[in-house]
C-alpha positions as CSV (number, residue, x, y, z in Angstrom):
1,X,-0.1,0.0,0.1
2,X,1.0,3.7,-0.4
3,X,2.0,5.7,2.6
4,X,3.2,9.3,3.1
5,X,6.6,8.8,5.1
6,X,7.5,11.7,7.4
7,X,11.3,12.6,7.6
8,X,10.9,16.4,8.4
9,X,8.3,19.1,7.6
10,X,10.0,19.7,4.2
11,X,10.6,16.1,3.5
12,X,7.5,13.8,3.0
13,X,7.9,11.0,0.6
14,X,5.5,8.7,-0.9
15,X,6.5,5.1,-0.2
16,X,5.2,1.6,-0.2
17,X,4.6,-0.5,2.7
18,X,2.9,-3.8,3.2
19,X,-0.7,-3.7,3.9
20,X,-1.2,-4.4,7.7
21,X,-2.2,-7.8,8.9
22,X,-4.8,-7.8,11.5
23,X,-5.2,-10.3,14.4
24,X,-8.0,-11.4,16.7
25,X,-10.0,-8.5,18.0
26,X,-8.5,-6.0,15.4
27,X,-10.0,-4.3,12.4
28,X,-8.5,-3.0,9.3
29,X,-9.7,0.6,8.1
30,X,-9.5,2.0,4.7
31,X,-8.6,5.7,5.3
32,X,-10.8,8.0,3.4
33,X,-9.9,11.2,5.2
34,X,-7.0,12.2,7.6
35,X,-6.2,15.7,8.9
36,X,-2.9,17.1,9.5
37,X,-2.6,18.4,13.1
38,X,-0.2,21.3,14.1
39,X,1.5,18.7,16.4
40,X,2.3,16.7,13.4
41,X,4.6,19.5,12.4
42,X,6.5,19.5,15.7
43,X,10.0,18.4,14.3
44,X,11.9,18.6,17.7
45,X,9.3,16.3,19.2
46,X,10.0,13.3,16.8
47,X,13.3,13.9,15.2
48,X,14.8,10.7,17.0
49,X,11.9,8.6,15.6
50,X,11.7,9.4,11.9
51,X,10.9,8.0,9.3
52,X,7.4,7.3,10.4
53,X,4.0,7.5,9.0
54,X,1.9,10.2,11.0
55,X,-1.8,11.0,10.9
56,X,-4.1,10.6,13.9
57,X,-7.4,12.5,12.8
58,X,-8.8,9.9,10.9
59,X,-12.0,8.6,9.4
60,X,-12.6,5.7,7.0
61,X,-14.4,2.4,6.2
62,X,-13.9,-1.0,8.1
63,X,-12.2,-3.3,5.2
64,X,-11.8,-6.2,7.5
65,X,-12.7,-7.4,10.9
66,X,-10.6,-10.0,13.0
67,X,-12.0,-12.9,14.9
68,X,-14.0,-12.0,17.8
69,X,-14.8,-8.4,16.9
70,X,-18.2,-7.2,17.8
71,X,-20.2,-4.3,17.0
72,X,-18.3,-3.6,13.7
73,X,-18.5,-5.1,10.4
74,X,-16.9,-4.6,6.8
75,X,-18.5,-1.5,5.4
76,X,-19.0,0.5,8.6
77,X,-18.1,4.1,8.4
78,X,-15.9,4.9,11.4
79,X,-13.6,7.3,13.3
80,X,-10.9,6.0,15.5
81,X,-9.0,7.3,18.4
82,X,-5.3,6.8,18.2
83,X,-4.8,7.0,21.9
84,X,-7.2,5.3,24.4
85,X,-7.0,5.0,28.2
86,X,-7.1,1.9,30.3
87,X,-10.0,3.1,32.3
88,X,-8.7,1.4,35.5
89,X,-5.6,3.2,36.7
90,X,-5.3,6.0,39.4
91,X,-5.2,8.6,36.7
92,X,-8.4,7.3,34.8
93,X,-10.4,6.9,38.1
94,X,-9.5,10.5,39.2
95,X,-10.8,11.8,35.6
96,X,-7.4,12.4,34.2
97,X,-7.7,9.7,31.5
98,X,-5.5,11.5,29.1
99,X,-2.2,11.2,31.3
100,X,-3.0,7.4,31.6
101,X,0.2,5.4,30.7
102,X,-1.9,3.1,28.4
103,X,-3.2,6.1,26.6
104,X,0.3,7.4,25.9
105,X,1.4,4.0,24.7
106,X,-1.4,3.2,22.4
107,X,-1.7,4.1,18.6
108,X,-2.6,2.4,15.3
109,X,-0.5,0.9,12.7
110,X,1.1,2.7,10.8
111,X,-0.6,6.1,10.7
112,X,-3.5,8.0,8.9
113,X,-1.3,9.0,6.1
114,X,-1.6,5.7,4.6
115,X,-4.3,3.7,2.5
116,X,-5.0,1.3,5.4
117,X,-4.5,1.1,9.1
118,X,-4.6,-1.6,11.5
119,X,-6.6,-0.9,14.7
120,X,-5.4,-2.8,17.7
121,X,-7.9,-4.6,19.9
122,X,-7.8,-2.0,22.7
123,X,-8.5,0.9,20.3
124,X,-11.4,-1.2,18.8
125,X,-13.0,-1.6,22.2
126,X,-12.5,1.8,23.6
127,X,-11.9,4.3,20.7
128,X,-13.9,3.3,17.5
129,X,-16.9,5.3,16.6
130,X,-19.7,4.7,14.0
131,X,-20.4,7.8,12.0
132,X,-23.9,8.7,11.6
133,X,-25.0,9.0,7.9
134,X,-25.1,12.8,8.0
135,X,-21.3,13.2,9.0
136,X,-18.8,13.0,6.2
137,X,-15.4,11.6,6.3
138,X,-14.0,15.1,6.2
139,X,-16.1,16.4,9.1
140,X,-15.1,13.1,11.1
141,X,-11.5,14.1,11.0
142,X,-12.4,17.0,13.5
143,X,-13.7,14.7,16.0
144,X,-10.4,14.2,17.7
145,X,-9.3,17.8,17.8
146,X,-12.8,19.1,18.9
147,X,-12.6,16.3,21.7
148,X,-9.3,17.9,22.8
149,X,-11.0,21.4,22.9
150,X,-14.1,20.2,24.8
151,X,-11.8,18.5,27.5
152,X,-9.8,21.8,27.7
153,X,-12.5,24.0,28.3
154,X,-14.0,21.6,30.9
155,X,-10.7,21.5,32.9
156,X,-10.5,25.3,32.7
157,X,-14.0,25.4,34.2
158,X,-15.6,27.5,31.5
159,X,-18.9,29.0,32.5
160,X,-21.6,30.7,30.7
161,X,-21.0,34.4,30.7
162,X,-17.2,34.3,30.9
163,X,-15.2,36.6,28.8
164,X,-12.6,34.8,26.6
165,X,-9.3,35.6,25.1
166,X,-7.9,33.2,22.3
167,X,-4.4,33.6,21.7
168,X,-3.7,32.0,18.2
169,X,-6.5,31.4,15.7
170,X,-5.3,28.3,14.0
171,X,-7.7,25.3,14.0
172,X,-7.4,24.8,17.7
173,X,-8.3,28.5,18.4
174,X,-11.2,28.5,16.1
175,X,-12.7,25.5,17.5
176,X,-12.2,27.1,21.1
177,X,-14.0,30.2,19.7
178,X,-16.9,28.2,18.5
179,X,-17.2,26.2,21.6
180,X,-17.1,29.1,23.8
181,X,-19.7,31.0,21.9
182,X,-21.8,27.8,21.9
183,X,-21.5,27.7,25.8
184,X,-22.6,31.5,26.1
185,X,-19.4,33.4,26.4
186,X,-20.0,37.1,27.0
187,X,-17.1,38.4,24.9
188,X,-14.5,36.6,22.7
189,X,-11.4,38.4,21.5
190,X,-8.9,36.5,19.3
191,X,-5.4,37.2,18.3
192,X,-3.0,36.0,15.6
193,X,-0.3,37.3,13.3
194,X,-2.0,36.0,10.1
195,X,-4.7,38.3,8.6
196,X,-6.1,35.3,7.0
197,X,-6.7,33.6,10.4
198,X,-8.0,36.9,12.1
199,X,-10.7,37.0,9.3
200,X,-11.6,33.3,10.2
201,X,-11.8,34.1,13.9
202,X,-14.4,36.8,13.1
203,X,-16.2,34.3,10.8
204,X,-16.4,31.6,13.5
205,X,-17.6,33.8,16.3
206,X,-15.1,36.0,17.9
207,X,-16.3,39.6,18.7
208,X,-12.9,41.0,17.7
209,X,-9.7,39.8,16.0
210,X,-6.5,41.7,16.7
211,X,-3.1,41.3,15.3
212,X,-1.1,39.8,18.2
213,X,1.7,42.4,17.4
214,X,-0.7,45.2,18.1
215,X,-2.6,43.6,21.1
216,X,-2.2,44.8,24.6
217,X,-4.1,43.6,27.8
218,X,-5.5,47.0,28.1
219,X,-7.6,46.6,24.9
220,X,-9.3,43.6,26.4
221,X,-10.0,45.5,29.5
222,X,-11.4,48.6,27.4
223,X,-13.7,46.3,25.4
224,X,-14.9,44.3,28.4
225,X,-16.2,46.9,30.9
226,X,-12.9,47.5,32.6
227,X,-12.0,43.8,33.2
228,X,-9.5,41.5,31.8
229,X,-10.4,37.9,30.6
230,X,-12.0,35.4,32.8
231,X,-10.5,32.8,30.6
232,X,-7.4,33.0,28.5
233,X,-6.8,30.1,26.0
234,X,-3.2,29.9,24.5
235,X,-3.1,28.1,21.3
236,X,0.1,29.4,19.8
237,X,3.5,28.3,21.0
238,X,5.5,31.5,20.7
239,X,6.9,32.8,24.0
240,X,5.2,36.1,23.2
241,X,1.8,34.3,23.2
242,X,2.3,33.0,26.6
243,X,3.4,36.4,28.0
244,X,0.3,38.0,26.5
245,X,-1.9,35.4,27.8
246,X,-0.6,35.7,31.4
247,X,-0.8,39.4,31.4
248,X,-4.5,39.2,30.2
249,X,-6.2,37.1,32.8
250,X,-8.5,38.8,35.3
251,X,-8.4,38.2,39.1
252,X,-9.9,34.7,39.9
253,X,-9.5,33.7,36.2
254,X,-8.0,30.9,34.5
255,X,-5.1,30.5,31.8
256,X,-5.5,27.2,29.9
257,X,-2.2,26.1,28.2
258,X,-3.4,24.4,25.0
259,X,-0.2,24.7,22.9
260,X,3.3,23.4,22.9
261,X,6.3,25.6,22.9
262,X,9.7,24.9,21.2
263,X,12.0,22.3,22.8
264,X,13.4,23.6,26.1
265,X,11.6,26.8,26.1
266,X,11.2,28.4,29.6
267,X,9.3,31.3,30.7
268,X,10.1,33.7,33.5
269,X,6.8,34.6,35.3
270,X,6.3,37.7,37.4
271,X,5.0,36.0,40.5
272,X,3.6,38.8,42.4
273,X,2.2,40.6,39.4
274,X,0.1,37.7,38.2
275,X,-0.5,35.4,41.2
276,X,-0.2,37.0,44.4
277,X,-3.6,38.1,45.7
278,X,-5.3,37.5,42.4
279,X,-6.2,33.7,42.7
280,X,-5.2,33.1,39.1
281,X,-5.4,29.4,37.9
282,X,-3.0,28.0,35.2
283,X,-4.0,24.7,33.8
284,X,-3.4,22.5,30.9
285,X,-5.0,19.7,29.0
286,X,-3.9,17.1,26.5
287,X,-5.9,14.8,24.2
288,X,-9.4,13.7,24.8
289,X,-11.2,10.9,26.6
290,X,-13.6,8.6,25.0
291,X,-16.5,10.7,26.5
292,X,-14.9,13.8,25.0
293,X,-14.9,12.0,21.6
294,X,-18.5,11.1,21.8
295,X,-19.5,14.5,22.8
296,X,-17.3,15.9,19.9
297,X,-19.2,13.6,17.5
298,X,-22.6,14.7,18.7
299,X,-21.8,18.4,18.3
300,X,-20.5,17.8,14.8
301,X,-23.4,15.7,13.8
302,X,-25.9,18.2,15.1
303,X,-24.2,21.0,13.4
304,X,-23.8,22.8,16.6
305,X,-20.0,23.2,15.7
306,X,-19.3,24.1,12.1
307,X,-16.3,22.3,11.0
308,X,-16.7,21.8,7.3
309,X,-16.0,25.4,6.5
310,X,-12.9,25.3,8.2
311,X,-11.5,23.1,5.6
312,X,-9.3,25.1,3.1
313,X,-7.2,22.5,1.4
314,X,-7.6,18.9,0.3
315,X,-4.7,16.8,-1.1
316,X,-4.3,13.3,-2.3
317,X,-1.7,11.0,-0.5
318,X,1.0,11.9,-3.1
319,X,0.7,15.6,-2.3
320,X,0.9,15.2,1.6
321,X,4.2,17.1,1.6
322,X,2.3,20.2,0.3
323,X,0.0,19.9,3.1
324,X,2.6,19.7,5.7
325,X,4.2,22.8,4.2
326,X,0.9,24.7,4.6
327,X,0.4,23.7,8.1
328,X,4.1,24.3,9.2
329,X,3.9,27.8,7.7
330,X,0.7,28.6,9.5
331,X,-0.4,31.3,7.1
332,X,-3.2,31.0,4.5
333,X,-4.7,27.7,5.7
334,X,-6.9,26.4,8.4
335,X,-7.6,22.7,8.2
336,X,-5.7,20.6,5.6
337,X,-7.1,17.2,4.8
338,X,-5.4,14.3,3.1
339,X,-7.7,11.8,1.1
340,X,-5.3,8.7,0.7
341,X,-7.8,6.9,-1.8
342,X,-7.0,9.7,-4.4
């Protein structure tokens, strides 16, 4: 079968690999659509593991089922989570499924930028979802990123009436904007350095979209009745994004770290200015639990969250490298979809 083999953001090659052979309890999925995630472009994160086939935002059709598989059959349209929790460890029982050791070890074989993927038994049992008829394969690639966003806002204790600053208006930022608007945010301001993405932020629900180079915390205060943001969501990895976010949170507010920075980056934080006497909470989130995925699928299926209009580019498998270039540049694109059967 054909795969897009990742060596670096500027070096993605079309290669051949044997089609995976499934075992008992496993399924083989023919990939129809696979989204490129911003984390796929974190070269420093996987430099010691290349070459490899990436792609974890997948949707496709069950091509084969192994012995003992129940609930799925050839021809079913599905979305699959690449990471799934055990459900039994101390982290899972405490509601922190996404830091479970099992979740961090699970994956599928090889990755979504290929014609076929083998889904291990645990992923079949804990992370495979039948797609409703009204959800396209392209839309289904948003289930995983939206699940991450749902989890992030829940951990950040978002409430109706909160004012929100979204730092970074890529796909994650835009999903956060839509979810916060759906949840009843009183005001949403978004920032980015790309005019293309600032226009998208307005389209998908922000009250204002400001170039990050021009943004100052006072702007949010002036636009929000004299108060800074109840919730700041940092969706950009630049040091300046973290600094802006920390300076923009109101007393009693929360900063949600939703982006990875560069390797080894540290940030000096003015403790007294931000924390002392202000009861500010800083939290983070990673991935999504099975419940988060099911909620994301429901919101997409019911069209409460508009994901289809976020798709800006579609490529066949042979052009995956073009997709990586667009995502890595983070300019005039939002969601890039790879369609391996084309």
